[in-house]
C-alpha positions as CSV (number, residue, x, y, z in Angstrom):
1,X,9.8,-51.4,36.1
2,X,11.1,-51.8,32.6
3,X,9.0,-50.2,29.9
4,X,8.5,-51.3,26.3
5,X,7.0,-49.1,23.6
6,X,4.5,-50.7,21.4
7,X,2.5,-49.5,18.4
8,X,-1.3,-49.9,18.5
9,X,-4.1,-49.0,16.2
10,X,-6.4,-46.1,16.8
11,X,-9.3,-48.6,17.4
12,X,-7.3,-50.4,20.1
13,X,-6.4,-47.1,21.7
14,X,-10.1,-46.2,21.8
15,X,-10.9,-49.5,23.4
16,X,-8.3,-48.9,26.1
17,X,-9.6,-45.4,26.7
18,X,-13.2,-46.6,26.9
19,X,-12.2,-49.0,29.7
20,X,-10.6,-46.2,31.8
21,X,-12.1,-46.1,35.3
22,X,-10.6,-42.8,36.3
23,X,-8.2,-40.2,34.9
24,X,-5.3,-41.2,37.1
25,X,-5.2,-44.7,35.7
26,X,-2.3,-45.5,33.3
27,X,-2.7,-47.4,30.0
28,X,-0.6,-50.2,31.6
29,X,-3.1,-50.5,34.5
30,X,-6.1,-50.6,32.1
31,X,-4.5,-53.3,29.9
32,X,-3.4,-55.4,33.0
33,X,-7.0,-55.2,34.4
34,X,-8.3,-56.5,31.0
35,X,-5.8,-59.3,30.8
36,X,-6.4,-60.4,34.4
37,X,-10.1,-60.8,33.6
38,X,-9.0,-63.2,30.8
39,X,-7.1,-65.6,33.0
40,X,-7.4,-69.4,32.2
41,X,-10.5,-71.1,33.3
42,X,-10.5,-74.0,36.0
43,X,-9.5,-76.6,33.5
44,X,-6.4,-74.7,32.7
45,X,-7.5,-73.9,29.2
46,X,-7.1,-70.2,28.2
47,X,-10.3,-68.4,27.6
48,X,-11.3,-67.8,24.0
49,X,-9.7,-64.6,22.7
50,X,-12.1,-63.8,20.0
51,X,-13.9,-60.5,20.6
52,X,-17.3,-62.1,20.2
53,X,-16.7,-64.6,23.0
54,X,-15.5,-62.3,25.7
55,X,-14.8,-58.6,25.0
56,X,-11.3,-57.7,26.3
57,X,-12.7,-54.2,27.1
58,X,-16.3,-54.3,28.0
59,X,-18.2,-51.2,27.0
60,X,-18.3,-48.8,29.9
61,X,-21.6,-47.1,30.7
62,X,-21.5,-43.3,30.4
63,X,-20.6,-41.6,33.6
64,X,-22.0,-38.3,34.7
65,X,-19.8,-35.3,35.2
66,X,-18.7,-34.2,38.6
67,X,-21.3,-32.3,40.6
68,X,-20.2,-30.0,43.3
69,X,-19.8,-26.3,44.0
70,X,-19.0,-24.1,41.0
71,X,-18.9,-20.5,42.2
72,X,-17.9,-17.4,40.3
73,X,-17.9,-13.7,40.9
74,X,-18.7,-11.2,38.1
75,X,-18.0,-7.5,38.9
76,X,-18.4,-8.1,42.6
77,X,-21.7,-10.1,42.3
78,X,-21.5,-13.8,43.4
79,X,-23.1,-16.8,41.8
80,X,-23.2,-20.5,42.3
81,X,-24.1,-23.5,40.2
82,X,-24.1,-27.3,40.9
83,X,-22.3,-28.3,37.7
84,X,-19.5,-27.1,35.6
85,X,-21.6,-27.0,32.5
86,X,-24.3,-24.9,34.2
87,X,-21.8,-22.5,35.6
88,X,-20.1,-22.1,32.2
89,X,-23.4,-21.5,30.4
90,X,-24.5,-19.0,33.1
91,X,-21.3,-17.0,32.9
92,X,-21.4,-16.8,29.1
93,X,-25.1,-15.7,29.3
94,X,-24.2,-13.0,31.9
95,X,-21.4,-11.7,29.8
96,X,-23.7,-11.7,26.7
97,X,-26.4,-9.7,28.6
98,X,-23.8,-7.0,29.4
99,X,-22.7,-6.4,25.8
100,X,-24.6,-6.6,22.5
101,X,-21.7,-7.7,20.4
102,X,-20.2,-10.2,22.9
103,X,-21.3,-13.4,21.1
104,X,-20.2,-12.0,17.7
105,X,-16.8,-11.5,19.2
106,X,-16.7,-14.8,20.9
107,X,-17.6,-16.6,17.6
108,X,-14.2,-15.5,16.3
109,X,-12.4,-17.2,19.1
110,X,-11.3,-20.8,18.8
111,X,-9.0,-23.4,20.2
112,X,-7.1,-26.0,18.2
113,X,-10.2,-28.2,17.5
114,X,-13.2,-26.2,18.6
115,X,-14.9,-22.8,18.4
116,X,-16.2,-21.3,21.6
117,X,-19.6,-20.4,20.1
118,X,-21.0,-20.8,16.6
119,X,-24.2,-19.9,14.7
120,X,-24.5,-23.5,13.5
121,X,-24.0,-26.1,16.2
122,X,-21.9,-28.5,14.0
123,X,-19.5,-25.6,13.4
124,X,-18.4,-25.8,17.0
125,X,-16.4,-28.9,16.4
126,X,-13.9,-28.5,13.5
127,X,-13.0,-32.2,13.3
128,X,-15.7,-34.0,15.3
129,X,-19.0,-32.6,14.1
130,X,-20.9,-35.6,15.6
131,X,-20.3,-34.2,19.1
132,X,-22.8,-31.4,18.4
133,X,-25.7,-33.8,18.8
134,X,-25.0,-34.4,22.5
135,X,-22.9,-31.5,23.6
136,X,-24.0,-28.3,21.8
137,X,-26.6,-26.1,23.6
138,X,-28.3,-23.0,22.3
139,X,-27.1,-20.2,24.4
140,X,-29.0,-17.4,22.6
141,X,-31.0,-17.1,19.4
142,X,-28.8,-18.5,16.6
143,X,-25.7,-19.1,18.9
144,X,-24.5,-22.5,20.1
145,X,-22.1,-23.2,22.9
146,X,-19.9,-26.3,23.4
147,X,-20.4,-28.0,26.8
148,X,-18.2,-31.0,26.4
149,X,-15.3,-29.4,28.2
150,X,-13.0,-30.1,31.1
151,X,-12.5,-27.6,34.0
152,X,-9.2,-26.5,32.4
153,X,-10.9,-25.9,29.0
154,X,-13.7,-24.0,30.6
155,X,-11.2,-21.8,32.4
156,X,-9.2,-21.2,29.2
157,X,-12.4,-20.4,27.3
158,X,-13.5,-17.9,30.0
159,X,-10.2,-16.1,29.7
160,X,-10.9,-15.7,26.0
161,X,-14.5,-14.6,26.8
162,X,-13.2,-11.9,29.1
163,X,-11.3,-10.4,26.2
164,X,-14.5,-10.1,24.2
165,X,-16.4,-8.8,27.3
166,X,-13.6,-6.2,27.9
167,X,-13.1,-7.3,31.5
168,X,-10.1,-8.8,33.3
169,X,-10.1,-12.5,34.1
170,X,-9.1,-13.0,37.7
171,X,-10.2,-9.6,38.9
172,X,-13.5,-8.7,37.2
173,X,-14.4,-12.4,36.7
174,X,-13.2,-14.8,39.4
175,X,-14.0,-18.5,39.3
176,X,-13.8,-21.2,42.0
177,X,-14.6,-24.5,40.5
178,X,-14.4,-27.3,43.1
179,X,-16.2,-30.6,43.6
């Protein structure tokens, strides 16, 4: 298949992404699905292309995160949760209960766009502070945790958390996140 590169606005990119049905779907597949839905009507006349008449990308309802088995082992003791978010919160809480300065240390750790924990929930998100309203949870008094994370992001954050907890990720803390 021949490919052509096109430039699109950020708003158009957001519309395409909001129409994504699964993470393996390509942008090309999303656009094709939207265009097929806009085929000419029975009289042969093309459907109106104004956004008010028929949205090219209907707003998708929010889907829930995967539920499954999220197991971890901390210093030989095994735990299990039904969601990635619950497992992540529980691990951070367990590590905090073992060391009084754990959350202070974790508050100094950050990724490109986020802090792992913060004393103010809007400080979790460096560029997208609006995410705090739906995705920040209070993990301890005056400490907030970001829960809008993929499995890969949770794993990376737990590796950083192990540094603060002075334990080894993969031996002292083992995670098995499947769904």
